[in-house]
N, C-alpha and C positions, 0 to 999 in steps of 0.2 A: 504494500500500500504506500503510495507516494505521500510525502509530507504535505501538509496544508498550512499556508500562512494567511492570517487574518489580522486586521486592525479592529479594535473595539473602542468606540467612543460612547459616551453617555451624557445625559443631562446637559445638552448644548444650550438650552434655555434662551434661544434666539429671541431678542426683543427689538422689533423694528423701531428705528428712530422716528418713523412717521407717527408713532403714538406719543411722542413727546410734545407735539403741537409746538408751542413756543416755550415750554417749560423745561426744566432740568431736574428730574426727580432725585438725582444724586447729589443735589445741594444739601439734602437733609441727612444728618448723621444716621437716622433710622434706616436709611436706604443702603448704608454700608453694611454688607453682610458677607457671608462666605461666597456668594456669587458676585461676579462683576458684570452685570448685564449691560452697563454702558459700553463696554468693549466687546460685546458678544459677536457682533458682525465682523469686526476686524480679526478677532481670534479665530473664529470659524473659517473665514476666508483663508487666513494664513495656514491653518492646519490642513485644510483641503488642498491647497496648493502644494504643501509639503508632501502630502500623501500621493501626489501625482508625480513625484520625482522618481528617478530610476532606483530600483531596488526596494521599493515599497510594496506592500501586499496588494494584490489585485482586488481582494474582497474587503469591503468596509462594512462593519456592523455598527448600528446605533440603537441603543436599547431604551428609548423613551425619553419623555420630556424634551421634545425637540424645540419647543417654544416656551416663552415666559409663562403665559397663561392662556394660550389658545387664540390670541388676537389674529384676526383675518390677515392683517398686513404681515405679521410675523410668519404665519404659515406660507403666505405667497412668496415671500423672499427666501425663506428656508428651502422651499421646494426648488426654487431656481438654483440655489447653491448645490443641492443634491443632484439636480440635472446636469450641472456643470461637471460634477465628478463622473457621472456616467458618460458624458460626451468625451471625456478624456480617457475612456477605456476602463473605468472602475466599475465593479459590480457592487451595488449598494443595497443593503437589506436593513429595514428599519422596523421597529415597533413604536407604537405611541403609548402615552401614559396620562396620568391625571392632570398634568400641567398643559396638556395639548387640547383641552376643551373645557368649556364652562357649561354647566347644566342649563343655565338661563340664556346662553348665547351672548353674554356680556362680560367683557374684561375691562381694564382701565388704561387710560393714558393720562397726560398731564397738560393742563392749560398754561397760559403765560404767567399765571400766578402760582404755578406749581401745585395746583389743586387737582385732585383726581377727577377725571371725567370718564364717562362711559365710552367704550369703543366696542364695535362688534367683534364677536369671538365665535369660534367653531363650537358646535355641539358634537357630541361623540360620533353620531352617525355620519357627520360630514367628513370624518377622517377616512372612512372606508374607501371611497373612490379617489380621494385626493392623493393618497400615498400608495395607491394600488400598484404603480409601476416600480416601487421599491421593495419588491419581495413577493407580494401576493400574486402578481401576474405570472410568476414563475413557479408557484407552489404546486406540489404534488397533492396536497390536501389542505383545506382551510376549515377551521372551526368557526363557523359563521357568527355565532353569538358573541365570541370574544375577539374576533378578527385575528386570532392566532393562526399561524400557518407552518407547514413543514415544507422545506425546500431542499432539493439535492444540489449542493454546491458543486459536486463532481459526482461521477458514478460511484465514488467510494466514501463520500461524506454527506451526511444529512444534518441540516440545522433545524432545530425547533425554535421558531421565533414566537414567543408566547406573550400574549397580552394578559396581564393578571389583574386588570382594573375593573373587571365586570364579572359578576357571578356571586360575589359575597358583599356583605356590608363593608368588609375590609378587603385588601388585596388578597387574591388567592385563586384557586381553581376549584370549581365544583367537581363532584365525583363524575358527573357526566363529561365534563371537559377533560378530566384526568384519564377517563377511559379512552377518549380520542387520542390523548398524548401517548398512552401505553400502546395503542394500536399502531401509531406511527413509528414508535421505537421497534416494536416487534416486526413490522414490515421491513424496516431498514436492516435489522439484524439478520433476518431471513435472507436478505440479499447480500450479506457480508459487508455491510456498510458500518462506518464509525459514526456515532451520533453524539452531538453536543447541543447545548441549548442556551438561549438568552431570554431573560425576562427583566422587568424593571425593578420591582421591589426585592430587597434582600431576602433570600430563602433562610439564611442563617444570620444571626445578629453579628454585625461587623465589630462589635465591642460590647462588653458587659454593661457599660454605661449607656449605650444606645438602647439596650434592652430595657433599661429602667425608664429613660425619658421619652422613648419613641417606640414602644412596643407595638402600637397601632400601625406603624409604618412598615412592619415586617410582614412577609407573606404569612397569611393565616395558616396555622398548623405546619409551619415551615420545616421544623425538624422531622416531623413524620413524612412530609412530602420529600424532603431530601433523601431519607432512607429508601423511600419508594423508588425514586429516580436511581439511586445507587444499585438497588437490587434488579432494576430493569436494564442496567448496563450503561447508564449515563452518569459519568463521574464528574462532569464539568458544566457549571452553569455560570454564565456571564451576567452580572447584575449591576444596578446603579441605585438611583433614588436617594440613598443616604448621603451622597457626596463624600463618602469615606473610602479611601484607598486601602483595601484590606483583602486578605484571603483567609477564609475560615474553612474548616474541615470537620466532617462528622462521619462516623462509620455506622452502618446498619448492624443489626443483630447477627447477620450472616457474615459480617466482616468486610463488606464492600464500602469503599470510600466515596465520599461526595465532596467536591470542592466548590465553594461559592466564591468566585473571583469578582469582587466588587471594585468598580473603577470610580475615581473621583469625578466631579463635574468638570467638563472641559473648560468652562468659562468661570471657574471658581478657584478657590485655594484648596489644594494645589492644582495648577493647570496641567493635568496629566491625561494621557490616554495609553492604551496598551497594545502590544503586539503579541500574538500567540502563534507558535508553530506546533501543530499536532503531528506526532510521529507514532502512530499506533503500533507499528511493527516493533518499535523499540520500547513500547509501553511508557511513553513520556509526552508531556506537554511543556514546551519551553515558554515561560511567561516573562516578558520584559516591559518596562515602563518607559515611556517617552515624555520628557518634561519640556514644556514650551517656555524656553528661556526669554525670548523677546519676540515682539511682533512689530515689524516696521510700520511706522506711522502712528502707533498707539502711544499716547502720552502716559508714561509710568513714573514721572517725577525723577527720571534718571536711574531708577531701580530696575533690576531684572523683573520679569513678570511674576515669578514666584514670590520675590521679596515684596513687590507692590501689592499683590493680592493678599499676602499675609498681613501686611500693614493695614490694609482696608479691613480685613476680617478681624484682626486682633484689636483694632480700635473699637470695633463693635463689642467684642467680648469684654473689654474694659468697661464700656458703657453698661453692659448687662450686669457685671458684678456690682457696679455702683448703684444701679437702679434696683437690683434685687434687695439691697439693704435700705435704700432711701426712698424709693418710689416704685412700689411693687406693680402698680398698674402699667407704668412704662416698661418695667421688666417683662411683663406678660406680652406686651406688643413686640418688643425686641426679640424675645425668646422664640417666637414663631419662626424666625429665620434659621433656628437651630433645630427644627423639627419638634420643639416642645410646644404642644398645642395648649390653647388657653385653659381648657378643662383640666388637663394634667398639671399645668403650672399652678392652678389654684389648689388642686389637691395636695401638691408637694410643697405648698408654702411653708408648712410646719418645719420642713428640713432645709429648704433652699434659703429662706431669709436669714436664719441664724448662721447658716454655713457661710453665706456671702459676707455677713457682718464680721465674722471671725477672720475670714480670708483677707478682707480689705485692710485689716490692721495688723496683720501678722508679719513678723520677721523670723528668720531662721533661728535666731536666739530664743525668741518666745516659744517657737514650736519645740525646740530642744528642751527648754525648761518645763513646758507643759507635758511633753511626752515622757521625759525622764531619760537620763544618759544611758541607762541599761537597756531600755526599750529601743533606743536609737543605735546603741553601739558606738557612740561618739563621745570622746573625752572633752573636758573643759578646754584643753589647749586647742583641740581641733575646732570646736565651735567658735572659739574666739576669732578665728579668721573670717567667719561669715555671719557673726551674730547680728549685725545691723542690716544685713541684706534683706530687702523686702521680698515677700513670697509671691505677690501678684504676678510679676514677670514670669516666675517659675510656673504658676498656674496657667498663664497664657500660652506658654510653651507646651504644656500638657494638652491644652485645647487644640493647638496646632498639630500635635502628634496624633490626636484622635482622627484628624482628617487626612494627614499625609502618611500615617502608618510608620512602621519600623522605628518606634521610639527606642533609643539606644544610649541613654545616659549611663556613664560608667558606674557600675555598681560599687566601686571602691570609693567614689567621691563622697564628700561630707553631705552634700545636698541630697544625694540619693538615700543615704542611710538615715538622715533626719526625716525625710519624707516617709520612708518605710516605718519608722518609729511612730510617726503621727498617724499613719493609716492603721497601725496596730491598735493605737489608742482609740481611734474611731471604731474599730471592730468591737472593742470592749464597751464603749459608750452606746453603741447602736444595738446592743443585745435586746433591749426592750422592744425594738422595732424589727427584730429579725424576721418575724412572720411576714411583715410587709415586704421586706427585701426578698425573702424566699418566694413570695407571691409574684414578684417581678423576675424571678429566675436568678437572683443574686444571692450567693452564699455569704458574702462579706464585703465590707468596704474595700479591703485590700484587693480582693479579686477584681473589683470594679475599676480601681484607680491605678494599680501597679502597671498594667499594660500601657498606660499613657506616659510612663516614665521610662520603662525598659520592657520591651516585648520579647519574650523567649518563644522558641518554637518556629512555626512556619513564617517566613518573611512575607512582606506585603508587596514589594515592588518587583524584584527580579529573583526568579527561582525556577525550579523544575518540579512539575507534578509527576510523580511516578504512579502508575496504575496497573492493575491486573485484570480489569473488567473485560 
């Protein structure tokens, strides 16, 4: 079986500047978030041009949230960009997701006073014909209710392009839809084909913290579905939505592995996409990450694009921390940009507000005294070197690590050991709330936060998946 090379992009969130009218929505701090919609057109054009250079994969996959919020103008311009890829010899396969339509057919733009105004948007059924030429027109089978499709990329490879945004109250697959999925896998396996899949929402949580704050954004019954896929012979699912660059793995009771390869938002922090090479005869998938360092003509204040988007993003995180302590209603509004919905934010006020107040005034010296030298494993002489160092920048780096993955702070450094001591203290203090944590799938505070400081195990950016399916 010949190797297959593909590029996977997700969460392009294209936002047409025609929706700005005379306004500039990014004049407001609240609009600074993990996405950089202002530069979405420039970033996407640059990446598409790069993918047309020599040596790039012929097959381009995009797994949903093509537009900001389904604006007609955004869809029209995004489709032209996709057509430009096809015109240059690329084979393009897309799925759509929840940001690609509005139930009422109305999204928002901005007038000359930077006030939101209504603009027309797609409804879900409008997407069916509009993106037909990017996958479904080549499909060997289509699941009409969800607009999912199976397509043979070559006589040896089948892609399942799955829309998970219809059929449940949350993202997921009905049993009827999964029966269709299983039939497509069985048909491909009978023909000796290798099968992999893409969908929008994460099947497995990309982080224990994400499981706590955004469980509703995960594929419903994700772990059970992952094991079903593994036992059917599909070990790799390409996902997005969380904007987190991560790889997670689970094994079924039969010992079959399933990998959820989640890619960050192309127009956010970090500005990444992936390349994959499937080599079934060698039982491996080579996964690599491409970082968009610079986009000609895009004003990034003299910074690289990753540095610029990080600055935009972390500026908002600082705002979130301050408002969580001082103005919780503002915090609720800002936190939506981090997948923390209003209802969940209000329920978690009992832990978020005191935690933010504590964090905003902490230094490493205070943490060390609070946690105890024995719990931290740090001497008085060692802590003297960083005792006045504020903790908030460290917390902001943890937030950045959540999205870019591969956190790798040296375990020998004083900051790491103090942080571990504090997490252990939090484990002790949170025991009265352990039932709530377990209900969210979290065993301890340490389990939730340590991967944001140093992640052991499977890397997130560049690695090899080994499989036996």
